[in-house]
N, C-alpha and C positions, 0 to 999 in steps of 0.2 A: 535703868542703871544711872548712877550719878554721873553727870557730865564732867565733874571734876576728878574722875577716876584716873585720868591721864596724868594727874599731878602726883600720883603715888609712886614713890621711888624706894629703893632698898633691895634687900635680898630675902629670898624665901628658899629654904633648903639649899643655900649656897649659890643660888642663881639670881643675878641682878634682874629685877623686874623690867627695867627699861631696856635691857639688852636682848630680850626674848624676841626672835624674829617672826615666829608664827603668831598671827593675830589672835587666834582662839586660845593658844597657850598663854599668851600675854594677859588676856582677860581673866583666865583661870588663876594665874599667878597674882594678879592684882587683887582678886577676891580673897585668895589665901592670905595675902599680906594684910588686907583690911581685917580679916577675922583674927589673925594673930595679934595685931596691934590692939584691937578692941578687947580681946580676951585678956590682955595685959593691963587693961584699965585706962588706956589712952583715950582722949576725947576724939570724936570724928574729925573736928576741925583741925586738930594737931596732926592726925594721920594724913589728911588731905592737904596739909600745908596751907590752910586758909587762915588769914588774919594773923 
């Protein structure tokens, strides 16, 4: 997994990714967020807030 995944923020299905208390669910929400953003055509660097 990408070490920069902790930089992913925002909401997935109305739940803020950074507010999920369970570590496994947080990882799942991060992956959901990445997939959603990439499906919309955003660049990986923009999704991960790099550069």
